[in-house]
C-alpha positions in Angstrom: 0.0 0.0 -0.1 1.1 3.1 -1.0 1.4 6.0 1.6 0.1 9.6 1.5 2.1 12.2 1.6 2.0 14.3 4.7 0.0 17.8 4.5 3.5 19.4 4.9 4.9 17.6 1.8 1.6 18.2 -0.1 2.2 21.8 0.5 6.0 21.6 -0.2 5.2 19.5 -3.6 2.5 22.4 -4.4 4.6 25.2 -4.1 7.3 23.2 -6.1 4.9 22.9 -8.8 4.0 26.1 -8.7 7.3 27.6 -9.1 8.2 25.0 -11.9 5.1 26.2 -13.9 5.6 29.8 -13.6 9.2 29.3 -14.8 7.9 27.4 -18.1 5.2 29.8 -18.5 8.2 33.1 -17.9 10.2 31.4 -20.8 7.4 32.6 -22.9 5.8 35.7 -21.4 6.6 38.5 -19.9 5.1 38.2 -15.3 2.7 41.0 -15.9 1.0 39.0 -18.8 0.9 36.0 -16.8 -2.4 35.9 -14.6 -2.6 34.0 -11.2 -5.6 32.1 -12.8 -3.4 31.3 -16.1 -0.6 30.1 -13.3 -3.0 28.2 -11.3 -4.6 26.4 -14.5 -1.4 25.2 -15.2 -0.3 23.5 -12.4 -4.0 22.4 -11.6 -4.4 24.0 -8.5 -7.0 26.5 -7.0 -5.9 30.4 -6.5 -6.3 29.9 -3.1 -3.7 27.7 -2.9 -1.4 30.0 -4.8 -2.2 32.7 -2.1 -1.3 30.2 0.5 2.2 29.9 -0.7 2.7 33.3 -2.4 2.2 37.1 -1.4 1.9 37.8 -5.3 3.1 37.2 -8.7 6.8 38.6 -7.9 7.2 36.3 -5.1 7.6 33.7 -7.6 10.7 35.5 -9.1 12.0 36.0 -5.2 11.9 32.2 -5.0 13.5 31.8 -8.3 16.7 33.3 -7.0 16.5 31.6 -3.7 17.0 28.6 -5.9 20.0 30.2 -7.5 21.5 31.0 -4.1 20.6 27.3 -2.5 22.6 26.3 -6.1 25.6 28.5 -5.6 25.6 27.3 -2.1 25.9 23.8 -2.5 27.3 23.1 -6.0 29.1 26.5 -7.1 30.8 27.3 -4.0 32.8 24.3 -3.4 33.8 23.6 -6.8 35.9 26.7 -5.8 37.9 25.4 -2.7 41.1 24.9 -4.5 41.4 27.2 -7.3 43.8 30.1 -7.5 41.9 33.1 -5.4 42.1 35.6 -8.5 41.0 32.9 -11.4 38.3 32.2 -8.7 36.8 35.1 -8.3 36.7 35.6 -12.4 35.4 32.1 -12.8 32.4 32.5 -9.9 31.3 35.6 -12.0 31.1 33.3 -15.0 28.9 30.7 -13.4 26.9 33.5 -12.4 26.5 34.3 -16.5 26.4 30.6 -17.0 23.5 30.2 -14.7 21.8 33.3 -16.3 22.0 31.5 -19.6 20.7 28.1 -18.3 17.5 30.4 -17.1 17.2 31.9 -20.6 16.8 35.2 -21.9 13.0 35.9 -21.5 13.0 34.6 -17.9 16.3 36.6 -16.7 14.4 39.6 -18.6 11.2 39.3 -16.2 13.8 38.6 -13.2 15.1 42.4 -13.6 11.6 43.8 -14.0 10.7 42.2 -11.0 13.6 43.5 -9.5 13.2 46.7 -10.2 9.6 46.5 -9.2 9.2 44.2 -6.4 11.4 43.2 -3.6 14.6 45.1 -4.1 15.7 44.4 -0.8 15.9 41.0 -1.0 18.0 41.2 -4.5 20.2 43.3 -2.8 21.1 41.5 0.5 24.5 40.8 0.9 23.6 37.3 2.9 22.4 35.6 0.0 24.1 32.5 -1.3 25.5 34.2 -4.4 27.1 37.4 -2.9 28.8 35.2 0.2 30.5 33.1 -2.4 31.8 35.7 -4.0 32.9 37.2 -0.9 34.7 34.1 0.1 36.6 34.2 -3.2 37.8 38.0 -2.1 38.8 37.0 1.2 40.8 34.5 -0.1 42.6 36.8 -2.6 43.4 39.0 0.3 45.0 36.3 2.3 46.8 35.7 -1.0 48.1 39.1 -1.3 46.5 39.6 -4.4 44.1 42.4 -3.4 45.4 45.3 -1.1 44.6 44.8 2.5 43.1 48.5 3.0 40.0 47.5 0.5 37.1 46.3 2.1 35.8 42.6 1.0 31.9 44.2 1.3 32.7 46.7 -1.2 34.6 44.6 -3.5 31.7 42.3 -3.6 29.0 44.9 -4.4 31.4 46.5 -7.0 31.8 43.2 -8.6 28.1 42.5 -8.5 27.2 45.4 -10.0 30.0 44.5 -13.1 28.2 41.0 -13.3 24.4 42.6 -13.0 25.4 44.8 -15.6 26.8 42.3 -18.0 23.5 39.9 -17.4 21.4 43.0 -18.2 23.4 44.1 -21.3 22.9 40.3 -22.5 19.2 40.6 -21.7 19.0 43.9 -23.5 20.9 42.3 -26.8 18.4 39.0 -26.5 21.7 37.3 -25.7 23.9 38.0 -28.7 26.9 39.1 -26.2 29.7 36.9 -25.1 29.4 36.9 -21.3 32.4 35.2 -20.5 34.7 37.2 -22.5 33.0 40.6 -21.1 33.6 39.4 -17.3 36.9 38.2 -18.0 38.3 41.4 -19.7 36.3 43.7 -17.1 37.1 41.9 -13.9 40.9 41.2 -15.0 41.5 44.9 -15.4 39.4 46.0 -12.0 41.2 43.3 -10.3 44.6 45.1 -11.3 43.5 48.2 -10.2 43.1 46.3 -6.4 46.4 45.1 -6.2 
């Protein structure tokens, strides 16, 4: 006899399904053009179930960023334990660009729109997985003498994220027509040279 999932597991499954269906819809449409009713129909759940899990549609975008942070914390950061520190900073930011490519131009465009209109406190938080991993690489570079000791890890992390997010934004605007890895490589190498 198969056991029925607990209420907690059913709720988690519904939440995951809504995020999955929203991702699929966002690959083809803008967040503004997707109705909550359409999303719920796609997931086969009630509108009430949606509001049980999410405050509004933009909350879905925030959840997608939580997934990004989880991915960086669990998958990306451990890869850089033994990588030469200045190379690790560049490659870490390239991983951020690779994640954007994996998500796709349309979804990333929607994510940027949501960042502007909703929840920017969350997006700008230095305590998220992606920024914390970058800061870890900067600390290692400072300890290795590759970055001047008078420079703040927090400021460097913020400035590098401004660069990488700007490059991803430009990639979105150009409909994926730029080589983000090449741009990251050129800009970040010059930036790090100025930090020595």
